[in-house]
C-alpha positions as CSV (number, residue, x, y, z in Angstrom):
1,M,28.9,21.3,50.4
2,S,28.8,17.7,49.2
3,S,25.7,16.9,51.3
4,S,23.8,19.9,49.7
5,R,24.7,18.6,46.2
6,S,23.5,15.2,47.2
7,L,20.2,16.6,48.4
8,R,19.8,18.6,45.1
9,S,20.5,15.5,43.0
10,K,17.9,13.3,44.6
11,P,14.9,15.2,43.2
12,S,16.4,15.3,39.8
13,R,17.1,11.5,39.9
14,R,13.5,11.0,40.9
15,V,12.3,13.0,38.0
16,V,14.4,11.0,35.6
17,R,13.1,7.7,37.1
18,F,9.5,8.9,36.7
19,A,10.2,10.1,33.2
20,L,11.7,6.7,32.2
21,A,8.8,4.8,33.8
22,G,6.2,7.0,32.1
23,Y,8.0,6.5,28.8
24,A,8.2,2.8,29.2
25,L,4.5,2.5,30.1
26,G,3.5,4.7,27.2
27,V,5.5,2.8,24.6
28,T,4.4,-0.5,26.0
29,A,0.8,0.5,25.9
30,F,1.2,1.7,22.3
31,H,2.5,-1.6,21.0
32,L,0.0,-3.7,23.0
33,A,-2.8,-1.5,21.6
34,M,-1.4,-2.2,18.1
35,L,-1.3,-5.9,18.8
36,A,-4.9,-5.8,20.0
37,R,-5.9,-3.8,16.9
38,L,-4.1,-6.3,14.6
39,R,-6.1,-9.2,16.1
40,R,-9.4,-7.2,16.1
41,D,-9.0,-6.1,12.5
42,A,-8.7,-9.7,11.4
43,N,-12.2,-10.2,12.6
44,I,-13.9,-7.1,11.3
45,L,-14.7,-8.7,7.9
46,P,-13.9,-12.3,7.1
47,P,-11.1,-12.7,4.5
48,V,-12.1,-13.5,0.9
49,T,-11.0,-17.0,0.1
50,L,-10.8,-18.9,-3.2
51,A,-14.1,-20.0,-4.5
52,P,-14.8,-23.7,-5.1
53,P,-14.4,-25.0,-8.7
54,L,-16.7,-23.9,-11.4
55,S,-20.2,-25.5,-11.3
56,E,-22.0,-26.7,-14.4
57,Q,-24.0,-23.5,-14.4
58,E,-20.8,-21.5,-14.5
59,N,-19.4,-23.4,-17.5
60,P,-17.9,-20.9,-19.9
61,S,-20.2,-22.0,-22.7
62,V,-23.2,-21.1,-20.5
63,A,-22.0,-18.4,-18.2
64,T,-20.4,-15.9,-20.7
65,A,-23.8,-14.5,-21.5
66,T,-25.2,-14.5,-17.9
67,L,-22.3,-13.4,-15.7
68,P,-21.4,-9.7,-15.7
69,R,-18.5,-8.8,-17.9
70,V,-15.4,-7.7,-16.1
71,S,-12.6,-5.5,-17.7
72,V,-9.2,-5.9,-16.1
73,I,-7.0,-2.9,-16.6
74,V,-3.3,-3.0,-16.0
75,P,-1.2,0.2,-16.2
76,A,2.4,-0.7,-17.2
77,R,5.4,1.6,-17.4
78,D,8.8,-0.1,-17.7
79,E,7.5,-3.3,-16.1
80,G,9.7,-5.7,-18.1
81,R,10.6,-7.8,-15.1
82,S,7.1,-8.6,-14.0
83,I,4.6,-7.9,-16.8
84,R,4.6,-11.3,-18.3
85,A,3.8,-13.2,-15.1
86,C,1.0,-10.7,-14.3
87,V,-0.7,-10.8,-17.7
88,E,-0.4,-14.6,-18.0
89,S,-2.0,-15.0,-14.6
90,L,-4.9,-12.8,-15.7
91,L,-5.3,-14.6,-18.9
92,A,-5.5,-17.9,-16.9
93,Q,-8.5,-16.7,-14.9
94,D,-11.3,-19.2,-14.8
95,Y,-13.9,-16.4,-14.9
96,P,-15.5,-16.8,-18.3
97,N,-16.6,-13.3,-19.2
98,V,-13.5,-11.2,-18.9
99,E,-11.2,-8.9,-21.0
100,V,-7.7,-7.8,-20.1
101,I,-6.5,-4.4,-21.2
102,V,-2.9,-3.6,-20.6
103,V,-2.0,0.1,-21.0
104,D,1.6,0.5,-22.0
105,D,2.4,4.0,-20.7
106,A,5.3,4.9,-23.0
107,S,7.6,2.2,-21.7
108,T,11.2,2.4,-22.7
109,D,12.3,-1.0,-21.5
110,A,11.4,-4.5,-22.8
111,T,7.7,-4.1,-21.8
112,P,6.4,-3.6,-25.3
113,A,8.3,-6.6,-26.7
114,I,7.1,-8.8,-23.9
115,L,3.5,-7.8,-24.5
116,E,3.8,-8.5,-28.2
117,D,5.2,-12.0,-27.3
118,V,2.2,-12.6,-24.9
119,L,-0.2,-11.5,-27.6
120,A,1.2,-14.1,-29.9
121,S,1.0,-16.9,-27.3
122,P,-1.7,-19.5,-27.0
123,L,-3.0,-17.9,-23.8
124,A,-4.1,-14.8,-25.8
125,C,-5.7,-16.8,-28.7
126,T,-9.1,-16.4,-27.0
127,G,-9.1,-12.6,-27.8
128,R,-9.2,-11.7,-24.1
129,L,-6.1,-9.5,-24.3
130,R,-5.7,-6.0,-25.7
131,V,-2.7,-3.7,-25.5
132,V,-3.1,0.0,-25.7
133,R,-0.1,2.2,-26.1
134,V,0.2,5.7,-24.6
135,E,2.8,7.8,-26.3
136,A,2.7,11.0,-24.2
137,L,1.3,12.2,-20.9
138,P,-1.1,15.2,-21.2
139,E,-0.6,18.3,-19.1
140,G,-2.3,18.1,-15.7
141,W,-2.2,14.3,-15.4
142,A,-0.1,12.0,-13.3
143,G,1.0,8.9,-15.2
144,K,-0.9,6.1,-13.5
145,P,-4.3,7.9,-13.3
146,H,-4.0,8.7,-17.0
147,A,-3.2,5.1,-17.8
148,L,-6.1,3.8,-15.8
149,H,-8.4,6.4,-17.4
150,T,-7.2,5.3,-20.9
151,G,-7.9,1.7,-20.1
152,A,-11.3,2.4,-18.5
153,S,-12.4,4.5,-21.5
154,Q,-11.9,1.4,-23.8
155,A,-13.4,-1.1,-21.4
156,T,-16.7,-2.9,-22.1
157,G,-17.3,-4.5,-18.7
158,K,-19.9,-3.8,-16.0
159,W,-17.2,-4.1,-13.5
160,L,-13.6,-2.8,-13.7
161,L,-10.6,-4.4,-12.0
162,F,-7.6,-2.1,-11.7
163,T,-4.5,-4.1,-10.8
164,D,-0.8,-3.4,-10.8
165,A,1.7,-5.0,-13.2
166,D,3.8,-6.4,-10.3
167,T,0.9,-8.7,-9.2
168,S,0.2,-12.4,-9.8
169,H,-3.3,-13.8,-9.4
170,A,-4.6,-17.3,-8.6
171,P,-6.8,-18.7,-11.4
172,A,-10.0,-18.2,-9.3
173,A,-9.0,-14.8,-7.9
174,L,-11.4,-12.7,-10.1
175,R,-14.3,-15.0,-9.7
176,S,-13.8,-15.2,-5.9
177,A,-13.5,-11.4,-5.5
178,L,-16.5,-10.7,-7.7
179,R,-18.7,-13.2,-5.9
180,R,-17.8,-11.7,-2.5
181,A,-18.3,-8.1,-3.8
182,Q,-21.8,-9.0,-5.2
183,H,-22.7,-10.9,-2.0
184,D,-21.8,-7.9,0.2
185,H,-23.3,-5.4,-2.2
186,A,-20.1,-3.5,-2.5
187,D,-19.6,-0.7,-5.0
188,L,-15.8,-0.8,-4.6
189,F,-14.2,-4.0,-3.4
190,S,-10.5,-4.1,-2.7
191,I,-8.2,-6.6,-1.0
192,I,-5.0,-6.7,0.9
193,T,-2.7,-8.8,-1.2
194,A,0.1,-11.2,0.0
195,Q,3.5,-9.5,-0.2
196,D,6.4,-11.4,-1.6
197,T,9.5,-10.3,0.4
198,P,12.4,-12.6,-0.6
199,D,14.8,-9.6,-0.2
200,F,16.3,-8.4,3.1
201,W,15.1,-4.8,2.8
202,G,11.5,-5.9,2.0
203,R,11.4,-7.9,5.2
204,V,12.8,-5.0,7.2
205,I,10.8,-2.1,5.8
206,I,7.4,-3.5,4.8
207,P,6.3,-4.4,8.4
208,I,7.0,-0.7,9.4
209,A,4.9,0.5,6.5
210,A,2.1,-1.9,7.4
211,M,2.2,-0.7,11.0
212,G,1.9,2.9,9.9
213,I,-0.9,2.2,7.4
214,S,-3.0,0.3,10.0
215,M,-2.5,3.1,12.5
216,L,-3.5,5.9,10.1
217,Y,-6.3,3.9,8.3
218,P,-8.0,1.6,10.8
219,P,-10.0,-1.1,8.8
220,S,-12.9,-0.6,11.2
221,R,-13.3,3.0,10.0
222,V,-12.4,2.3,6.4
223,N,-15.2,-0.3,6.2
224,D,-17.7,1.8,8.2
225,P,-20.2,3.5,5.8
226,K,-20.7,6.2,8.4
227,S,-17.0,7.1,8.5
228,E,-15.4,9.5,5.9
229,M,-12.1,7.5,6.1
230,A,-11.4,5.7,2.9
231,L,-8.7,3.5,1.6
232,A,-8.3,0.9,-1.2
233,N,-5.4,-1.1,-2.5
234,G,-4.5,-0.4,-6.1
235,Q,-2.9,-3.8,-6.4
236,F,-6.5,-5.2,-6.6
237,L,-9.3,-2.7,-6.9
238,L,-12.7,-3.9,-8.2
239,I,-15.3,-1.3,-8.9
240,K,-18.7,-1.2,-10.5
241,R,-18.6,0.6,-13.8
242,E,-21.7,2.6,-12.8
243,M,-20.1,3.8,-9.7
244,Y,-16.8,4.6,-11.5
245,E,-18.7,6.8,-13.9
246,R,-20.8,8.4,-11.2
247,V,-17.7,9.8,-9.5
248,G,-16.3,11.0,-12.8
249,G,-13.6,8.2,-13.0
250,Y,-10.0,9.3,-13.1
251,A,-10.9,12.2,-15.3
252,N,-12.3,13.8,-12.2
253,P,-10.2,16.9,-11.6
254,R,-9.5,15.7,-8.0
255,L,-8.2,12.3,-9.3
256,R,-6.3,13.0,-12.6
257,A,-3.2,14.3,-11.0
258,T,-3.1,12.3,-7.7
259,L,-0.2,10.1,-6.7
260,V,-2.5,8.3,-4.2
261,D,-4.9,7.1,-6.9
262,D,-6.4,4.1,-5.0
263,R,-7.1,6.0,-1.8
264,D,-8.5,9.0,-3.5
265,L,-10.8,6.9,-5.7
266,A,-12.1,5.2,-2.6
267,Y,-12.7,8.5,-1.0
268,E,-14.8,9.7,-4.0
269,V,-16.8,6.5,-3.8
270,K,-17.6,7.0,-0.2
271,R,-18.4,10.7,-0.8
272,A,-20.9,9.6,-3.4
273,G,-22.6,7.3,-1.0
274,G,-21.1,4.1,-2.3
275,R,-20.3,1.0,-0.3
276,L,-16.6,0.3,0.2
277,E,-14.9,-2.8,1.4
278,L,-11.2,-3.5,2.0
279,V,-10.6,-7.1,3.2
280,D,-7.8,-9.6,3.5
281,G,-7.4,-11.4,0.1
282,R,-4.0,-12.9,0.4
283,E,-5.2,-16.2,-1.0
284,L,-6.1,-14.5,-4.2
285,T,-3.2,-12.2,-5.3
286,R,0.5,-11.8,-4.6
287,T,2.6,-8.7,-5.1
288,R,6.3,-8.0,-5.3
289,M,6.7,-4.3,-5.0
290,Y,10.3,-3.4,-4.7
291,Q,13.6,-5.3,-5.0
292,S,16.2,-3.0,-3.6
293,L,16.7,-0.5,-0.8
294,R,16.7,2.3,-3.4
295,E,13.4,1.2,-4.8
296,H,11.9,1.0,-1.3
297,W,13.3,4.5,-0.5
298,N,11.9,6.1,-3.6
299,G,8.7,4.1,-3.8
300,W,7.4,4.6,-0.2
301,G,8.7,8.2,-0.2
302,K,6.8,9.2,-3.3
303,N,3.4,9.3,-1.6
304,A,4.2,9.1,2.2
305,Y,3.4,12.8,2.7
306,L,0.4,12.8,0.4
307,G,-0.9,9.6,1.9
308,S,-1.0,10.9,5.4
309,P,-4.6,11.8,6.4
310,G,-3.2,14.4,8.8
311,G,-1.1,16.2,6.2
312,A,1.5,18.7,7.3
313,L,0.2,18.9,10.9
314,L,0.5,15.2,11.6
315,F,3.8,14.7,10.0
316,P,6.1,16.2,12.7
317,I,4.4,13.9,15.2
318,M,5.0,10.9,13.0
319,L,8.6,11.9,12.4
320,A,9.3,12.3,16.2
321,G,7.0,9.4,17.2
322,L,8.4,6.6,15.1
323,P,11.9,6.6,16.4
324,L,10.6,7.3,20.0
325,V,8.5,4.2,20.0
326,S,10.5,1.9,17.7
327,V,14.2,2.8,18.1
328,L,14.8,4.4,21.5
329,P,13.6,1.3,23.5
330,F,16.3,-0.8,22.0
331,A,18.9,1.9,22.6
332,L,17.8,2.3,26.3
333,A,18.0,-1.4,26.9
334,L,21.5,-1.8,25.4
335,L,22.8,1.4,27.1
336,G,21.3,0.5,30.5
337,I,22.8,-3.0,30.4
338,A,26.2,-1.6,29.2
339,R,26.3,1.0,32.0
340,Q,24.7,-1.3,34.6
341,R,21.8,1.0,35.2
342,M,18.8,-1.1,36.0
343,G,16.2,1.7,35.7
344,M,17.4,2.7,32.2
345,A,17.6,-1.0,31.1
346,L,14.1,-1.8,32.3
347,A,12.8,1.4,30.6
348,G,14.0,-0.2,27.3
349,I,13.4,-4.0,28.0
350,V,9.7,-3.7,28.9
351,P,8.8,-1.8,25.7
352,V,11.0,-4.1,23.7
353,A,9.1,-7.1,25.0
354,A,5.8,-5.4,23.8
355,I,7.4,-4.7,20.4
356,V,8.5,-8.4,20.1
357,A,5.0,-9.5,20.9
358,Y,3.4,-7.2,18.3
359,R,6.0,-7.8,15.6
360,S,5.7,-11.6,16.1
361,A,2.0,-11.4,15.2
362,L,2.6,-8.9,12.4
363,N,5.4,-11.0,10.9
364,R,3.2,-14.1,10.9
365,S,0.5,-12.1,9.0
366,L,3.1,-11.0,6.5
367,A,4.8,-14.4,6.2
368,I,8.1,-12.8,7.2
369,P,10.5,-15.0,9.3
370,W,10.3,-14.3,13.0
371,R,14.0,-13.4,13.3
372,Y,13.3,-10.1,11.4
373,V,11.5,-8.9,14.6
374,W,15.0,-7.8,15.7
375,T,15.3,-5.5,12.6
376,H,12.5,-3.4,13.9
377,P,14.7,-0.4,15.0
378,L,16.6,-0.6,11.6
379,G,13.4,-0.6,9.7
380,A,12.0,2.3,11.8
381,S,15.2,4.3,11.3
382,V,15.1,3.9,7.5
383,F,11.4,4.7,7.4
384,T,12.0,7.8,9.5
385,G,14.4,9.0,6.8
386,I,11.8,8.2,4.1
387,L,9.2,10.2,6.0
388,A,11.6,13.1,6.5
389,R,12.5,13.3,2.9
390,S,8.9,13.2,1.8
391,Y,7.9,15.8,4.3
392,W,10.7,18.2,3.2
393,R,9.7,17.8,-0.4
394,G,6.1,18.6,0.5
395,L,6.8,21.6,2.5
396,H,9.1,23.1,0.0
397,G,7.2,22.2,-3.1
398,R,10.0,20.1,-4.5
399,T,9.4,17.7,-7.4
400,V,8.3,14.2,-6.7
401,P,10.0,11.5,-8.9
402,W,7.6,8.9,-10.3
403,R,8.3,6.4,-13.0
404,G,10.8,8.4,-15.0
405,R,8.8,11.6,-14.6
406,S,8.7,14.4,-12.1
407,Y,5.8,16.3,-10.6
408,A,5.6,19.6,-8.6
409,L,3.9,19.3,-5.3
410,D,1.9,22.2,-4.1
411,K,2.4,22.3,-0.3
412,N,-0.8,24.3,0.2
413,D,-3.3,21.9,-1.4
414,Q,-1.2,18.9,-2.1
415,S,-2.1,18.9,-5.7
416,L,0.3,17.9,-8.4
417,S,1.3,19.4,-11.7
418,H,3.3,17.5,-14.3
419,R,6.7,19.0,-14.9
420,G,7.4,16.7,-17.8
421,S,11.2,16.5,-17.0
422,S,12.7,13.1,-17.1
423,L,14.6,11.4,-14.4
424,R,17.4,8.9,-14.8
425,T,16.0,5.4,-14.9
426,G,18.2,4.3,-12.1
427,S,16.7,6.9,-9.7
428,R,13.1,6.7,-10.6
429,A,10.5,5.7,-8.0
430,R,8.6,2.5,-8.4
431,D,4.9,2.9,-9.1
432,R,3.3,2.6,-5.7
């Protein structure tokens, strides 16, 4: 009897060994492929770097009449903790022919008072700064597209720069970006900004988000005019006024209610035959998106479902795949070591080694300390929860919180309608 049981158990053990080996090879290959893509993507288009100091021909007294006028538009809703630094960095730009339009989107915090203070400061004495107040959100609009539309409708520039209120810009950022955009004949030019992550949760979660974005939106396809894939970064999005108007701007019915305003504008530009570029511009602009776990949870969850190019079909694969490739290897390694099962331990250790190699390179690119490599399973677990919540809301047409407002998500076409009901300030999503 015992010998027959032993004979039956041998094939099953063999199946388990093959399954563990196949799993280990698959997960290892995935992370090594992500490492190769990370290195390859860095060479697709050279990063935009800070331009040299202004030449005599670019002196403000000469260049204002010759260089194209640029209108910088900053949507701001309850941005009291960051709006001053953002606006002051924009007023300090060395590009001579620029105006800065801040659209105060019915802020209820200190934002209006801070903007009044900046308007009265010496930095604003040149007349570069204007503040436009929006009192109410019209039906059928999401807040940020409406604020961007409001600013663009009052802009006088031949180029429009849309930038978020939680950014800070080097003095030569605008001049450097515009020079590169003109050199490359781009209609829409956007950059990947440096992420300030002094907080624990930012260092844990942002690398997982970066991994997902690079997987879903490979830069090689985003920057390929023949590919339909499009992506831009609303933290710094520079677009020709002519192209903006050609696609209908944010008044375009496909854009006015979107929660993924940067990606969807980029898609419209590509659809209209425009040239799109998304490049590394971390020397130019820095961003501090979220400052607590709650803000990360709400901010990334707001548009995770809408931002997925695969929609409802791809999401179950993402939900299952993220813990399988990022959490289970660590669990297998620890469990195998604890139970002294070499096969199980190796099935975890080999993929973990590939994860460490990939995350080491990713952390360097994000300026995150190396030790946060070991928070990879924690970050993946949290982000799996973010994805699950976003997916559940999308499937069931639940409201999406966004900046003290809520929107109803249509699970059939992923369009949004403004519900107008307010959320408590403490639970609102950050604007990202």
